[in-house]
C-alpha positions as CSV (number, residue, x, y, z in Angstrom):
1,M,103.8,108.2,97.3
2,E,103.0,109.2,93.7
3,P,99.4,110.4,93.5
4,H,98.6,108.1,90.6
5,A,100.5,105.0,91.8
6,P,98.3,102.0,92.4
7,H,98.2,100.8,96.0
8,I,96.9,97.8,97.9
9,A,95.9,97.9,101.5
10,I,96.4,94.8,103.6
11,S,94.4,94.7,106.7
12,P,95.8,93.5,110.1
13,E,93.3,90.7,110.0
14,D,94.7,89.4,106.6
15,R,97.0,86.4,106.9
16,L,100.1,87.2,104.9
17,Q,100.8,83.5,104.1
18,S,97.4,83.2,102.4
19,L,97.9,86.2,100.0
20,D,98.5,85.6,96.3
21,L,101.2,88.0,95.5
22,R,102.2,86.7,92.1
23,F,101.1,90.0,90.5
24,L,104.2,91.7,92.1
25,V,106.7,90.0,89.7
26,G,109.0,92.7,88.3
27,L,107.3,95.6,90.2
28,D,108.6,98.2,92.5
29,V,106.9,97.8,95.9
30,R,106.7,100.1,98.9
31,I,105.6,98.8,102.3
32,S,104.9,100.7,105.5
33,S,103.2,99.6,108.7
34,D,103.1,100.8,112.3
35,D,103.8,97.1,113.3
36,E,107.5,96.4,112.6
37,D,107.1,92.6,112.6
38,R,104.3,92.8,110.1
39,A,106.3,95.3,107.9
40,R,109.2,92.9,107.9
41,A,107.0,89.9,107.1
42,M,105.4,91.7,104.2
43,F,108.8,92.8,103.0
44,E,110.0,89.2,102.8
45,A,106.8,88.0,101.2
46,C,107.2,90.6,98.4
47,K,110.7,89.5,97.8
48,R,109.7,85.9,97.5
49,A,106.9,86.9,95.1
50,G,109.4,88.3,92.7
51,A,109.2,92.0,93.1
52,S,112.2,93.8,91.5
53,R,112.5,96.3,94.2
54,V,111.0,96.4,97.7
55,I,111.3,99.4,100.1
56,G,109.9,98.6,103.5
57,C,109.6,100.7,106.7
58,H,108.2,100.7,110.2
59,T,106.3,103.9,110.8
60,Q,105.7,105.4,114.2
61,P,102.3,107.1,114.2
62,D,103.0,108.9,117.5
63,R,105.9,110.7,115.9
64,H,106.1,113.5,113.3
65,Y,107.2,112.2,109.8
66,T,110.5,114.1,110.2
67,D,111.2,112.4,113.5
68,Q,110.9,108.7,112.6
69,S,113.4,106.2,113.8
70,G,111.8,102.9,112.9
71,W,113.2,100.1,110.7
72,I,113.8,100.7,107.0
73,E,115.2,98.3,104.4
74,I,115.6,98.4,100.6
75,Y,115.9,95.3,98.5
76,E,116.8,95.3,94.8
77,K,116.8,92.1,92.8
78,D,120.1,91.3,91.1
79,K,119.9,92.9,87.6
80,D,121.6,89.9,86.0
81,A,119.1,87.5,87.6
82,R,116.3,89.7,86.3
83,I,117.6,89.5,82.8
84,L,118.2,85.7,82.9
85,G,115.2,84.6,84.9
């Protein structure tokens, strides 16, 4: 992560469906969690909120960062749709 990039931490106790993510419209978003289901849910929530790019991954805290094998997905909003809408 870039040292000066803003970041937001979402606690495990936070209910994803109650978060107001409208501020993500047009932004690049990076998501990581050691809970794969939560990472995937947050990934989908950011897409629905209108982020232009979402990179999500499931991290495995018991493994070295060079030995990760968890889920990763990249979403990029259609450039034509971004221009029109």
